[in-house]
C-alpha positions in Angstrom: -86.4 58.2 -5.7 -86.6 59.3 -2.0 -83.5 60.3 0.0 -84.4 57.6 2.6 -84.5 54.9 0.0 -81.1 55.9 -1.4 -79.6 56.1 2.1 -80.9 52.6 2.9 -79.6 51.2 -0.4 -76.2 52.6 0.3 -76.1 51.1 3.8 -77.2 47.7 2.5 -74.6 47.8 -0.3 -71.9 48.4 2.3 -73.2 45.5 4.4 -73.2 43.1 1.4 -69.6 44.1 0.5 -68.5 43.6 4.0 -70.1 40.2 4.2 -68.6 39.1 0.9 -65.1 40.3 2.0 -65.3 38.5 5.3 -66.6 35.3 3.6 -63.8 35.3 1.2 -61.3 36.0 3.9 -62.4 33.1 6.2 -62.7 30.7 3.3 -59.1 31.2 2.2 -57.1 27.9 2.6 -54.7 27.8 5.5 -51.1 28.1 4.2 -49.3 24.8 4.2 -46.6 24.3 6.8 -42.9 24.6 5.6 -42.5 20.9 6.3 -45.3 20.0 3.9 -44.1 22.4 1.1 -46.2 23.5 -1.8 -48.7 21.1 -3.3 -46.8 18.6 -5.4 -43.4 19.9 -4.3 -41.2 18.4 -1.7 -38.8 20.3 0.6 -36.4 17.3 1.0 -34.8 15.4 -1.9 -32.4 12.5 -2.1 -30.8 13.1 -5.5 -28.7 10.7 -7.5 -26.0 12.5 -9.5 -25.1 9.4 -11.4 -22.0 7.3 -11.3 -18.6 7.8 -13.0 -18.2 11.0 -15.0 -20.2 14.1 -14.2 -22.0 14.0 -17.6 -24.0 11.0 -16.4 -26.1 13.2 -14.2 -29.8 13.5 -15.3 -31.7 16.6 -16.3 -34.1 16.0 -13.5 -31.3 15.9 -11.0 -29.9 19.2 -12.3 -33.2 20.9 -12.1 -33.8 19.6 -8.6 -30.4 21.0 -7.5 -31.2 24.3 -9.1 -34.5 24.6 -7.2 -32.9 23.6 -3.8 -31.6 26.1 -1.4 -29.3 23.9 0.7 -27.1 21.1 -0.6 -25.9 18.2 1.6 -22.9 16.4 0.1 -19.2 15.6 0.4 -16.5 18.0 -0.7 -15.6 15.7 -3.6 -19.1 15.8 -4.9 -19.2 19.6 -4.5 -16.1 20.0 -6.6 -17.3 17.5 -9.3 -20.6 19.3 -9.9 -19.5 22.9 -9.2 -21.2 24.3 -12.3 -24.6 23.4 -10.9 -23.9 24.4 -7.3 -23.0 28.0 -7.6 -24.6 30.2 -4.9 -25.8 27.3 -2.8 -25.4 26.8 0.9 -23.7 23.6 1.9 -23.8 21.1 4.7 -21.0 18.6 4.8 -22.0 15.0 4.6 -19.6 12.5 6.1 -19.9 9.1 4.5 -19.4 7.4 7.8 -22.3 9.1 9.6 -24.7 6.4 8.3 -23.0 3.6 10.1 -24.8 2.2 13.1 -28.0 4.2 12.3 -30.8 2.8 14.4 -28.4 1.0 16.7 -28.2 1.4 20.4 -24.5 2.1 20.9 -24.6 1.1 24.6 -25.4 -2.5 23.7 -22.3 -2.9 21.6 -19.8 -5.0 23.6 -16.7 -4.2 21.6 -15.3 -1.0 23.1 -13.7 0.3 19.8 -16.9 -0.3 17.8 -19.0 1.2 20.6 -16.8 4.4 20.5 -17.2 4.5 16.7 -20.9 4.2 17.0 -21.1 7.1 19.4 -18.9 9.2 17.2 -21.1 8.6 14.2 -24.3 9.2 16.3 -23.0 12.6 17.2 -22.2 13.5 13.6 -25.6 12.4 12.5 -27.3 14.3 15.3 -25.5 17.5 14.3 -26.4 17.1 10.6 -30.0 16.3 11.4 -30.3 19.4 13.6 -28.8 21.6 10.8 -31.2 20.1 8.2 -34.2 20.7 10.5 -33.1 24.3 11.0 -33.1 24.8 7.2 -36.6 23.3 6.9 -37.9 25.5 9.7 -36.8 28.7 7.9 -38.8 27.5 4.8 -36.0 26.3 2.5 -35.5 23.2 0.4 -32.8 20.6 1.0 -31.2 18.3 -1.5 -28.9 15.4 -0.3 -26.6 14.4 -3.2 -25.8 10.7 -3.6 -24.1 8.7 -6.4 -25.4 5.8 -8.3 -28.8 4.4 -7.3 -29.4 5.5 -3.7 -31.6 2.5 -3.1 -29.1 -0.2 -4.2 -26.8 -0.6 -1.2 -26.8 3.1 -0.8 -25.3 4.5 2.4 -27.6 7.5 2.4 -31.0 5.7 2.4 -31.2 6.4 6.2 -32.2 10.0 5.3 -35.6 8.8 4.0 -36.5 7.3 7.3 -35.1 10.1 9.4 -37.0 12.7 7.5 -40.1 10.7 6.5 -42.3 13.4 8.0 -41.1 15.7 5.2 -42.3 13.3 2.5 -38.9 13.1 0.8 -38.6 12.5 -2.9 -35.9 10.3 -4.5 -34.5 11.5 -7.8 -33.2 8.4 -9.6 -30.0 8.3 -11.5 -27.5 6.0 -13.4 -26.2 3.3 -11.1 -22.9 1.5 -11.3 -25.0 -1.5 -12.3 -26.4 0.3 -15.3 -23.0 1.7 -16.3 -21.3 -1.7 -15.9 -24.0 -3.4 -18.0 -23.2 -0.9 -20.7 -19.5 -1.6 -20.4 -20.1 -5.3 -20.9 -22.4 -4.8 -23.8 -24.4 -8.0 -23.0 -28.0 -8.5 -22.1 -27.8 -9.6 -18.4 -31.1 -11.5 -18.6 -30.2 -13.5 -21.6 -28.3 -16.4 -20.0 -28.4 -19.9 -21.5 -29.6 -21.7 -18.4 -31.4 -18.9 -16.5 -32.9 -15.5 -17.2 -32.7 -14.4 -13.6 -30.3 -11.7 -12.3 -29.4 -11.4 -8.6 -27.8 -8.3 -7.2 -25.9 -9.2 -4.0 -22.9 -8.9 -1.8 -20.3 -11.6 -1.0 -22.1 -12.5 2.2 -25.2 -13.8 0.4 -23.5 -15.6 -2.5 -24.0 -19.1 -1.0 -27.7 -18.6 -0.3 -28.5 -17.4 -3.8 -26.4 -19.6 -6.1 -28.4 -22.8 -6.1 -29.9 -22.3 -9.6 -26.8 -20.7 -11.0 -28.4 -17.3 -11.8 -26.6 -14.5 -13.3 -25.0 -12.9 -10.3 -23.9 -9.3 -10.0 -21.7 -8.9 -6.9 -21.3 -5.5 -5.3 -17.8 -6.2 -3.8 -17.6 -3.3 -1.3 -13.9 -4.0 -0.5 -14.2 -7.8 -0.8 -10.9 -9.5 -1.6 -11.2 -10.8 -5.2 -9.2 -14.0 -4.6 -11.4 -15.0 -1.7 -14.6 -14.3 -3.7 -13.4 -16.4 -6.7 -12.5 -19.3 -4.5 -16.0 -19.2 -3.0 -17.7 -19.0 -6.4 -15.6 -21.9 -7.7 -17.3 -24.1 -5.1 -20.8 -22.9 -6.2 -20.6 -22.7 -10.0 -19.1 -25.0 -12.7 -15.4 -24.2 -13.2 -16.0 -23.1 -16.8 -18.6 -20.5 -15.8 -17.7 -17.1 -17.4 -16.8 -14.2 -15.1 -16.2 -10.5 -15.7 -14.9 -7.7 -13.6 -16.0 -4.1 -14.5 -13.6 -1.5 -13.0 -14.6 2.2 -12.7 -17.9 1.8 -14.5 -19.1 5.1 -16.0 -15.6 6.7 -16.2 -14.6 7.2 -19.8 -10.9 7.4 -19.2 -10.6 4.7 -16.5 -13.4 2.1 -17.2 -12.2 -1.3 -18.2 -13.5 -4.9 -18.3 -11.6 -8.1 -17.4 -13.2 -11.3 -18.7 -12.4 -14.9 -18.0 -13.7 -18.1 -16.4 -13.8 -19.1 -12.8 -11.0 -21.5 -13.2 -8.7 -19.1 -15.1 -9.5 -15.5 -13.8 -7.1 -15.5 -10.9 -4.2 -16.5 -13.2 -5.3 -13.8 -15.7 -5.4 -11.0 -13.1 -2.2 -12.2 -11.4 -3.1 -11.1 -7.9 -4.2 -7.6 -9.0 -5.9 -5.5 -6.3 -9.0 -4.0 -7.8 -10.1 -0.6 -6.5 -13.3 -0.2 -4.4 -15.2 0.8 -7.6 -15.6 -2.6 -9.2 -18.4 -5.1 -9.8 -18.1 -8.8 -10.5 -20.5 -10.6 -12.9 -20.9 -14.3 -13.0 -23.0 -16.2 -15.5 -23.2 -17.8 -19.0 -24.9 -14.7 -20.4 -21.4 -13.3 -20.8 -20.9 -15.7 -23.7 -24.4 -16.2 -24.9 -25.3 -15.1 -28.4 -28.8 -14.6 -29.9 -27.5 -15.7 -33.4 -25.5 -18.8 -33.7 -22.1 -18.5 -35.5 -22.1 -20.1 -39.0 
């Protein structure tokens, strides 16, 4: 083999190697932005840690927390789930910061409410800025919420505010699930209707026409006022139940009665914020008739 041939072969080999290297280099996919995260993985999570006792948290929620760099939650939640939050960075989440989200404070006539709106807006703006800073530096954020975040959840606003991050919701045990378990009755097995309505006091009148099973998220509603309203919408003998502290082994309890007797039974008791009211004949319905 001539020297010229070997020399030409070596040159062309180097050229081919160079072309292959450059081709592979330029065909490499562009790295995803921090906001997009890895394929199939989010950088922003809204995580339910369940309701009631800490052991009602799901395995998926625990794993998501472990994989997150920064946790957004209240101090009470931080203390409750301390074993899963070691070594994490925290951002304080004020429950009130969700109020007036999406509202123009300047258009609120009441001076006191307008001032509260502005105060909450500033809290939100600070928190939003802090979360954005975390995302920019390439870290993952998990906002911790209780119950089902999408049933009257105060933190649902995060999903809209950070929708560009394609947030993922991690479901959990809600107070509705826990209260159903406490009652031990099939909520869709009513005698007259198999429909279940989840509502608040404000919507009771609109939804009661066909006497469905109604689960009322009380949210500070005065129990006596609620019962009086229900008495005008349902037959007096309709069963009613109050589930207090659903999901808490040591505090959970159920009070059962009828619309025309429950106030006498409870004797003016003031229930805590954490209670649900069930109305419907499912509470006394049995699949097998008594002999």
